[in-house]
Residue frames relative to the residue before (quaternion, step in Angstrom):
aa qw qx qy qz dx dy dz
X 1.0000 0.0000 0.0000 0.0000 0.00 0.00 0.00
X 0.3501 -0.7378 0.5408 0.2016 3.57 -0.91 0.89
X 0.6872 -0.4813 0.3463 0.4197 3.56 -1.27 0.35
X 0.6443 0.5369 -0.3290 0.4341 3.60 0.93 -0.85
X 0.6764 0.4690 -0.2847 0.4913 3.58 1.12 -0.64
X 0.6345 0.5722 -0.3155 0.4128 3.57 1.18 -0.60
X 0.7456 0.3507 -0.2005 0.5300 3.60 0.98 -0.81
X 0.1777 -0.8272 0.5297 0.0593 3.58 -0.37 1.25
X 0.7691 -0.1732 0.1544 0.5955 3.58 1.10 -0.73
X 0.7398 -0.3831 0.2735 0.4807 3.60 -1.23 -0.02
X 0.8472 0.0042 -0.0494 0.5290 3.58 -0.61 1.16
X 0.6315 0.5429 -0.3033 0.4631 3.56 1.25 0.37
X 0.0537 -0.8110 0.5824 0.0122 3.63 0.06 1.25
X 0.5990 -0.5815 0.4206 0.3551 3.55 -1.27 0.33
X 0.4887 0.6696 -0.4305 0.3569 3.60 1.26 -0.14
X 0.3964 -0.6587 0.5800 0.2696 3.50 -1.20 0.65
X 0.6873 -0.5127 0.3164 0.4057 3.59 -1.17 0.46
X 0.7169 0.4312 -0.2611 0.4816 3.62 1.07 -0.58
X 0.6003 0.5711 -0.3566 0.4316 3.63 1.26 -0.04
X 0.1617 -0.7656 0.6179 0.0763 3.54 -1.24 0.64
X 0.3940 -0.6870 0.5585 0.2466 3.58 -0.97 0.86
X 0.1002 -0.8401 0.5327 0.0203 3.59 -0.60 1.11
X 0.8155 0.0574 -0.0232 0.5755 3.61 1.14 -0.34
X 0.1269 -0.7235 0.6704 0.1044 3.49 -1.33 0.51
X 0.1683 -0.7947 0.5790 0.0698 3.57 -0.66 1.12
X 0.0575 -0.7899 0.6105 -0.0100 3.54 -0.84 1.06
X 0.4189 -0.7155 0.5044 0.2413 3.56 -0.76 1.06
X 0.4848 -0.6252 0.5201 0.3217 3.55 -1.14 0.67
X 0.3948 -0.7312 0.5102 0.2220 3.55 -0.91 0.94
X 0.5066 -0.6466 0.4730 0.3186 3.59 -1.10 0.65
X 0.6786 -0.4353 0.3627 0.4673 3.61 -1.28 0.08
X 0.8006 0.2549 -0.2332 0.4896 3.56 -1.27 0.54
X 0.4781 0.6165 -0.4670 0.4162 3.57 1.00 0.95
X 0.1052 0.7926 -0.5970 0.0657 3.55 -1.05 0.71
X 0.0933 -0.8027 0.5882 0.0323 3.52 -1.13 0.67
X 0.0707 -0.7762 0.6250 0.0441 3.54 -1.33 0.30
X 0.1155 -0.7687 0.6276 0.0442 3.53 -1.26 0.63
X 0.0020 0.7755 -0.6313 0.0049 3.57 -0.98 0.86
X 0.1355 -0.7672 0.6253 0.0447 3.54 -0.95 1.02
X 0.1640 -0.7721 0.6090 0.0781 3.56 -0.84 1.01
X 0.1685 0.7656 -0.6008 0.1565 3.54 -0.68 1.16
X 0.6002 -0.5799 0.4139 0.3635 3.54 -1.24 0.35
X 0.7792 0.1990 -0.1008 0.5858 3.58 1.04 -0.80
X 0.5699 -0.6071 0.4409 0.3350 3.57 -1.28 0.31
X 0.7757 0.3776 -0.1856 0.4703 3.61 0.88 -0.92
X 0.8808 -0.0751 0.0375 0.4659 3.54 -0.96 0.98
X 0.3336 0.7550 -0.4916 0.2775 3.54 1.03 0.79
X 0.4125 -0.6403 0.5809 0.2872 3.53 -1.06 0.76
X 0.4965 -0.6849 0.4473 0.2903 3.58 -0.81 0.99
X 0.3973 -0.6270 0.6049 0.2883 3.50 -1.26 0.57
X 0.7405 -0.1216 0.1272 0.6486 3.52 1.13 -0.91
X 0.0596 0.7672 -0.6379 -0.0299 3.56 -1.20 0.48
X 0.0967 -0.7866 0.6094 0.0253 3.54 -1.15 0.71
X 0.0787 -0.7634 0.6403 0.0329 3.52 -1.09 0.84
X 0.0492 -0.8041 0.5925 0.0007 3.58 -0.92 0.94
X 0.0846 -0.7609 0.6421 0.0388 3.53 -1.19 0.71
X 0.0535 -0.7769 0.6268 0.0270 3.56 -0.99 0.89
X 0.0842 -0.7378 0.6673 0.0573 3.54 -1.11 0.80
X 0.1708 -0.8137 0.5541 0.0416 3.54 -0.57 1.26
X 0.5076 -0.6212 0.4968 0.3312 3.56 -1.23 0.43
X 0.7769 -0.0399 0.0371 0.6272 3.58 1.23 -0.51
X 0.7863 -0.3617 0.2114 0.4542 3.57 -1.27 0.05
X 0.7805 0.2986 -0.1566 0.5265 3.60 1.01 -0.78
X 0.6650 -0.4780 0.3058 0.4856 3.58 1.26 0.19
X 0.5261 0.0511 -0.7772 -0.3412 1.48 -2.36 -0.67
X 0.6280 -0.5227 0.4164 0.3989 3.56 -1.35 0.16
X 0.2770 -0.7782 0.5503 0.1218 3.52 -0.68 1.18
X 0.7955 -0.0158 0.0770 0.6008 3.56 0.95 -0.93
X 0.0184 -0.7967 0.6040 -0.0081 3.59 -1.09 0.70
X 0.0539 -0.7570 0.6502 0.0374 3.53 -1.22 0.67
X 0.0098 0.7578 -0.6521 0.0216 3.55 -1.02 0.89
X 0.0117 -0.7917 0.6100 -0.0317 3.56 -0.72 1.12
X 0.1747 -0.7900 0.5856 0.0500 3.55 -0.88 1.06
X 0.1182 -0.8024 0.5824 0.0539 3.56 -0.96 0.86
X 0.8034 0.2640 -0.2424 0.4755 3.54 -1.28 0.59
X 0.6498 0.4658 -0.3335 0.4996 3.59 1.19 0.52
X 0.7434 0.1835 -0.1645 0.6218 3.52 1.24 0.64
X 0.6925 -0.4869 0.3197 0.4257 3.59 -1.22 0.14
X 0.7583 0.1032 -0.0728 0.6396 3.59 1.26 -0.46
X 0.6495 -0.4488 0.3770 0.4843 3.63 -1.19 0.10
X 0.1944 -0.8008 0.5628 0.0644 3.56 -0.97 0.93
X 0.3081 -0.7002 0.6046 0.2220 3.55 -1.06 0.74
X 0.3440 -0.7112 0.5788 0.2020 3.54 -1.06 0.83
X 0.1486 -0.8568 0.4893 0.0666 3.57 0.41 1.25
X 0.6495 0.5092 -0.3182 0.4666 3.60 0.99 -0.76
X 0.6478 0.5067 -0.3077 0.4784 3.57 1.02 -0.82
X 0.6309 0.5264 -0.3299 0.4647 3.58 1.00 -0.80
X 0.6631 0.5026 -0.3016 0.4655 3.59 0.91 -0.91
X 0.6230 0.5525 -0.3316 0.4436 3.59 1.04 -0.78
X 0.6741 0.5107 -0.2892 0.4484 3.61 1.03 -0.77
X 0.6135 0.6088 -0.3562 0.3552 3.59 0.96 -0.88
X 0.8251 0.2197 -0.1972 0.4817 3.53 -0.93 1.03
X 0.6213 0.5530 -0.3343 0.4431 3.59 1.28 -0.17
X 0.4836 -0.6119 0.5347 0.3254 3.54 -1.32 0.37
X 0.4858 -0.6801 0.4603 0.2994 3.61 -0.82 0.95
X 0.2912 0.7445 -0.5700 0.1897 3.55 -1.12 0.70
X 0.7193 -0.4884 0.2966 0.3951 3.54 -1.28 0.44
X 0.6654 0.4980 -0.3246 0.4516 3.63 0.83 -0.86
X 0.6343 0.5243 -0.3199 0.4695 3.57 1.02 -0.83
X 0.6810 0.4938 -0.2888 0.4571 3.58 0.92 -0.92
X 0.6155 0.5372 -0.3464 0.4610 3.62 1.05 -0.69
X 0.6859 0.4750 -0.2810 0.4743 3.59 0.82 -0.98
X 0.6312 0.5317 -0.3303 0.4579 3.60 1.01 -0.79
X 0.6266 0.5359 -0.3276 0.4613 3.59 1.03 -0.77
X 0.6443 0.5165 -0.3107 0.4707 3.57 1.01 -0.83
X 0.6477 0.5085 -0.3185 0.4695 3.58 0.97 -0.84
X 0.6494 0.5176 -0.3145 0.4599 3.59 0.91 -0.91
X 0.6420 0.5351 -0.3246 0.4428 3.60 0.95 -0.86
X 0.6771 0.4807 -0.2881 0.4770 3.58 1.08 -0.68
X 0.6601 0.5148 -0.3075 0.4525 3.59 1.23 -0.34
X 0.6095 0.5665 -0.3691 0.4139 3.60 1.16 -0.38
X 0.2873 -0.7542 0.5741 0.1379 3.55 -1.30 0.42
X 0.0803 0.8533 -0.5126 0.0519 3.59 0.70 1.04
X 0.2947 -0.7064 0.6091 0.2079 3.50 -1.36 0.32
X 0.4047 -0.6350 0.5782 0.3140 3.53 -1.33 0.18
X 0.1101 0.7712 -0.6218 0.0802 3.55 -0.91 0.95
X 0.7667 -0.3773 0.2471 0.4569 3.60 -1.25 -0.18
X 0.6567 0.5225 -0.3140 0.4441 3.62 1.19 -0.37
X 0.7945 -0.1465 0.1378 0.5729 3.62 0.98 -0.77
X 0.4964 -0.6353 0.4994 0.3171 3.55 -1.25 0.47
X 0.6366 -0.5165 0.4072 0.4026 3.55 -1.26 0.38
X 0.6516 0.5196 -0.3240 0.4478 3.61 0.94 -0.84
X 0.6346 0.5186 -0.3291 0.4691 3.61 0.95 -0.84
X 0.6503 0.5133 -0.3191 0.4601 3.59 0.93 -0.86
X 0.6292 0.5230 -0.3371 0.4657 3.62 1.00 -0.74
X 0.6441 0.5155 -0.3196 0.4661 3.59 0.93 -0.90
X 0.6854 0.4873 -0.2853 0.4597 3.56 0.93 -0.89
X 0.5848 0.5422 -0.3768 0.4713 3.61 1.07 -0.60
X 0.6508 0.5143 -0.3166 0.4601 3.58 0.90 -0.88
X 0.7024 0.4690 -0.2690 0.4630 3.60 0.80 -1.03
X 0.6983 0.4663 -0.2847 0.4624 3.60 0.87 -0.90
X 0.5920 0.5467 -0.3698 0.4626 3.59 1.10 -0.58
X 0.6355 0.5195 -0.3239 0.4705 3.60 0.92 -0.89
X 0.6940 0.4884 -0.2832 0.4468 3.58 0.81 -1.02
X 0.6831 0.4733 -0.3082 0.4630 3.61 0.84 -0.88
X 0.6300 0.5245 -0.3432 0.4585 3.61 1.05 -0.65
X 0.6208 0.5357 -0.3395 0.4608 3.60 1.01 -0.77
X 0.6890 0.4701 -0.2770 0.4770 3.58 0.85 -0.99
X 0.6397 0.5267 -0.3269 0.4544 3.60 0.93 -0.87
X 0.6467 0.5211 -0.3134 0.4605 3.59 0.99 -0.84
X 0.6589 0.4956 -0.3129 0.4715 3.61 0.89 -0.88
X 0.6658 0.4916 -0.2999 0.4745 3.60 0.97 -0.79
X 0.6363 0.5343 -0.3297 0.4482 3.59 1.01 -0.78
X 0.6337 0.5313 -0.3318 0.4539 3.58 0.99 -0.82
X 0.6769 0.4948 -0.2817 0.4664 3.59 0.99 -0.85
X 0.6509 0.5461 -0.3204 0.4190 3.61 1.03 -0.74
X 0.6360 0.5422 -0.3361 0.4343 3.57 1.16 -0.42
X 0.6708 0.5151 -0.2918 0.4467 3.60 1.18 -0.47
């Protein structure tokens, strides 16, 4: 079962009451892979995220092009959301600041935030864009180092 199948809704895993999760299997990443995660919250300890973004890049070589990409956004929908359009936009492209800016904008348009007492929907969209850019920059720097 994949992660997307495991999380059904807020506080609602796919497990039945008598089932127990005993293992999580994670594939080893190929060379020139890097990832990053940023959580935005008001406090440091046990804070529910206002927004969080995780990005993974797999490059064909040190300077790209991007072979595979994953962007997952949290606290901007009922469950963690993959930014599928943003991921598709990255594939086959050479990494760089302009690409990361546009990808952040695409990701922001794919999220489904709400306004609540912690933040407005518009603020969450802005933060998805900014955090996507930042996580992609860090993921790219890490991917370049992993190939050496």
